[in-house]
N, C-alpha and C positions, 0 to 999 in steps of 0.2 A: 897711087900711092893712097894708103889709108888716111883720112884725116884724123886729127886729133879727138874730135867730138865723135865719129864712127867708132874709133877704137875704144871710147869711152863707154859708149853703149854697149859695144861687144864685150868689155870685159863685166860689167854688168849682167849682162846675158849669161856669161860664162858662168857667174858666181849663183846662178838662179836654179841649178840642179846639183843633185850628188857630185861631189861630197861634201857641197857647200850648204847643202839644206839639210835640215834634220826632218824633213817629210818625204816620203817616198815619191808622192804625185803631187807636186806643189814646192812653194818655197816657204821655209820657216827657218829662221837662224836666230836661235836664243844666244844670248850672252853666255860666254864660257861653255858651249857645249862643244861637240867634235867638228860639227860644221862650222862654229866660229873660227875654233883653231885653223880649221882647213883653210878659210878664207883668209885669215890673215896671213896664213902661208904664202899665199898665192900674191896676195897685195904687196907682202913685203919684198917679192921679187921684182914686182914692176915698180915700185918705190926705187929701188936700188938701180933697176935699169935708167930710172929718170935722173940719176945724178945724185941720190940722197943716202945720207947715211940711216940705218933704221934702226928704231928700238921700241921697246914696249915700257910703258911706265908702270906705277905701283897699282893701278887700277886697270890692268890689261888692256889699255887703249895702245893701238899701234901709230908710231910717228915717225915721220920721213924728215929728214932736216936738210936742206940746202943752204949752205953758208952765204952770208954776204960779206960785203968789202970792208965794213966799219965792226971791228971788235967789240964786243959787249953791247950791240945795239940790240934792241928790243925785236922781238919776231914777229912778223905777220903770219898768224896762225889760219891756215884754211882747214876745214874740214865739215863733216857731216857724221851720219851713223853707219855701222854696219851691219846692225842687228836689224831684224825684220819682225812685222807681226805674223801670226800665223795664217798661211795660205794668201801670203802679200803679193806685193808686186815687185819687180827687180829694179826699180830705179829710185823710189823712196828712201833717201839715204846715202846707198853707194855712188850714184850719180855724182854726188856732189864730192865726194873723195876723189873719185877717177878723173873729174876735171881738175882737182888740185893737182894730182899726179900729171894730169896732161899739160898744166901750164908752166910746172917745173921742168917738164921734160922740154918743152920749147924754149924756155929760158936755156937751160943746159946744151941744147943742141946747137945753139948761135953763141955759147960762151958768155952769155950774159949774167951779170950779178947785180943785186940791187945793194944799198947801202945796209941794208937789214938782211937777217937771215928770213926764210921762209920755212915753216914746218906745216907739213901736212899730216892731219890727225884723222884717225879713224876713231871714232867713239864708240863704246860696246853696247851701251844699254840706254838708248834713248826712247824706244818703244815701249820698256817695261814688261815686256812679254812673256819674259822667265820668272823673274822676281818680281814681287807685288810692290814696286817703286819705279819710277820712270826716270830716265836722265842721270842715273847714279853716277857715271863716269865723267860727264862732263860738269856734274857739281862738284866732283872731286878736284877735278882741275882748276875749276874757278875758285875753290876754297870755299864753299858755301854746304858742304855736306859735313854733316856731324857722324861721329863714331855709332852712336847708337840707332844711327838709322841703315846699319850695317848688318841689323840682328834679322834677317831675312831667309827664308823658306820657300823652294818652290813647290810646285804641286806634286812633285814626286818625293817630297820631304828632304831633298837636298838642300841643305845650309849653304849661304854665298861663302861661309867660311871654308868649306869642303870641296867647293866647286874650281878651285885652281887659282885663288888669290890670297895673299896674305893680309888679314884685315888689321895687325898691327903696323903694316907698311902704307894700307889702302891711302890714307889721307895725305901721304908725302907726295902723291901726284899733283898737290896743288902747285899753282904756280906763284912765284914772288911777284907781289905788286911792283909795276911797272917795267917785268920783264917781256908782257906782249904788248906790241905796238897794237894791233887789230885784230879782229876775228872777221873772217870771210867764209859765208856759205852758200853754194849755189843748190838749188833744190827744185824739184820739179814743183808746181804750182799748188798741185792738188785741189784744184778748183777749176772752174771754167771760163774766167773771165778772160784772161789772154787768148783762149782760142776763139771767145766770142767776138773779140775786136780784131782779130788776125794778126796777132803779135807773138813773135817768138819769146821773148823777154820782158822781163819789168823788173823794176828797182822796188823792194820792199821797204815800207815805211816803217815797219814795226811789226810786233806780234801781238794779237789780241789778247785782251785782258779775259780771263776764264773764270767762271764759278762752277762747282760741282755740288751738288746735292744729291742725298739718298733719302727718298721719302717711303713713309710704312704708312699703308691704310689698311684699318682693321675693320672689318664687319663681324656678321655672323653666318658660319658655314652653314648650308641646310640641304636637305633633299631636293634635287633638281626637279623632281615630279610633284612633290607634296607642298611646297612652300608657294603660298600665292604671291604673284607680281606685288600688290600693294604692301604687304607685310616684311618684304625682303630687306636686307641689308647687305646688299653686294659689292663688296669691295673692288670687284674687277670693274663692275659698271660703273662705279664712282672713279676708278683710275682711269678709265677711258675717257670718262668728262673731262677729267682734269687734263689728260695728255692733250686733248683738242683744245682745252684751254690755254694751256701751254704755246701751242702752234698758234694759235690766233692772237696772244699778245706779240707774238715775235713776229709775226705776219704785218701787225698793225704799226709796228714801229717804223716800217720802210725805209730801213736803213741797213748799214751792214750786220746788225743786230741778229744772231741766229740762238736758236733753242732748239735743244734735241734731248728725246728720250731714247735712248740707245740700248737699254735693259729693262727688262721687266720679267717677274717671277711671280706667278699666282699660285697661293696654296689653299688646300691640299694638293691641286692640279689633278682632280678627277674628273671626267667628263660628265658625270651624274651628280656632282655636288657644287653647290655655290660655293664659291669662293669668299673663304673669312678673311684672307689677308693677301695683300698686294704689295710688292714692293718694286719699287723703280727709280732709276737714275734721271736727273735733269743736268744737262750740260748747257751753259749759257754762256754766249761769247760776243765781246764787242771791241773793237778797235777804241772806242770811247769807254774808259772805266765807269763813268757816273752815269753813262746810259745803260751799260751792263747791270748796273747795280740799282737803277730805277725799275728795270724789266724784273728783276729778281724780287724786288718786293712786290712789283703787282703781281708776278706769278705765285708767289707765297700767299698773299691776300685771297687771289681767285680761287687757289686750292683749299685754304681752310674755310671759304665760303660754301664751296661744293660740298666738303664734309660735313659740315654744319646742315646743311639741306638735306641731305641724305642719310643724316644720323649715323655717320661713321665716325671713326676715332683716326686722327691724322697727326704725324708726327714727321718732322723733317730735320735732316742735319747737314751742315755744310761739311762737305769732304776736302775740298781745298777750294785756295783761292790765289789765283795766279795773276799778279799785276800784269798790266800792259808792258810791253818790252820795246820802247822805241828804237829804232836804228840811230845810228849818229849822223846827223845832218851833215856834217863836210863831208862823209864817206858816200852819203847818199848822192851828194853832188859830184862827186867823182864819178859814181857809177853810171849817173845820168850823161856825163860827159862822155865816158866810154862806149856806152849804148848808141849815142849819137853819132860818134866817130865811125862806127863801123854801118851808117847809113840805116838805123833803124827808129823808129820814133820812139820817143820817151815816154814810159807810162808807169806811176807809182802805184802800188797798191799794199793793201792791208795783208797779213797771213792771219787766217782764221786758225791755222793749225799750230801746235807748238812745235819749236825746234830748238835744238842745243844752243842756238843763238840767243834763246833768251835767257839761257843760265849763264853763258857768256858774258853777257852784258854786265855782269857784276865785276868782271875781271878787267875788261877793255871796252873801247869803242866797238861795236859790230856793224856790219854790213851783209845784206843778203841781195841776191840776184834770184828772181824766177823764173822759169823754164816752161814754156806752155807744156802742156800733157794733153792727150786725147781725151775729149769729153769731159775733163778735170777728175778722171777716177783716178782714186788711189787706194792705197791698202785692199787690193784686189789683184788677180792674175791678168786681168786685162789691163792694166797699166802699161801706157804706152808712150814713148817718146820719139819724135823725129830727130835721126842723127843731124840732120841740117840745122835744127834748131839749137841742139847740143854744140854745135861749131859754132854757131853765132854767140853761145854763152861762154864758149871758152875764148873766143876775141874780146868779148867784153870783159873777161875776167884779166886777160893779159892787158887790156889797155888801163884797166882799174889799177893794177900793181905797178904799172909804168908811171900812172898819174899820183899814185902815192910815194913811189919812189922819187920824183920831181919834188914833191911838196915835204919830203921827211926831213925834220930839223933835228939832227942829232944833239942838241942843247936842250 
């Protein structure tokens, strides 16, 4: 007999190829694409088989509902995202959804109902890999999305309004305050900690605070063969020194602080021309917002100093600032107890990656469970999980749900 964990993995694998991918070779499932619609159709069938009533909300999230015993009780929401990055892995997002389906299937098989309903939600746009915004659909559900944020166009010139949603109804996906008991998300760790410590699962304490910047360095473009080294104002050489400075500051902090330059563009981009302008991004994260902000200040000061010394023009713009999103303390305790009950060591760790849970925290208390992934690889076709670890995660989730039911106070 196939275990629930193995079935969850197999279903993620099934969604990793056509018609559930918009790429011929590899996985890319963008929000509101044909692959997204096909994946929703398959998922809807699995939700129904697990005993859920299935619907789509105004933001095109797919939701399966398993009723509770107490009429009008707020719902436990279990979810993650169905979309993927380009050439991504199969488990980042969908695995959490499949585990929610498996948890409900296990309850349904034994006829067990909780005092509250359980809703499994597949968010559509956590990654922001089609339209230039992330977490649109969870922000809609949490009630934190503004109507003007929906004025979006993808790289092919298709507007969100033309992609299959009604913008006039979109924000009606918001849930009323008090209608959601809690939000639970299981997710691959996307990091190496659990594997390094030989652990299958861990309790997430929160999602790291994030800062993102766009830096622009300007020098003077010139001929690569006739411009002498002492007279150069090379924007790319300056940017290279800046990038190493960013890395050095983050390393020297010796904490959970991370800083990343993930995109760089040199112009005019010819092999025989000194770069006259360089643009690059800076991503700074830490579980401690104050630590993150101190590092950001040090980085900005260091970059300005390098620019001055090299006689380069330097400008930096903050693109976004996401505060740390701590998980609920009481829910973390329930998760720890559920992990211990299945015979595994309790380990708490912070998430350096963003998740829909950080958005849902504006609506209700949140909890996250991390699952070991091989070599910590994610956003990559090499993404891999062991079905045995996923089965442990399923048992932990069921234990968490039982404990939440036992502590539920309808008053």
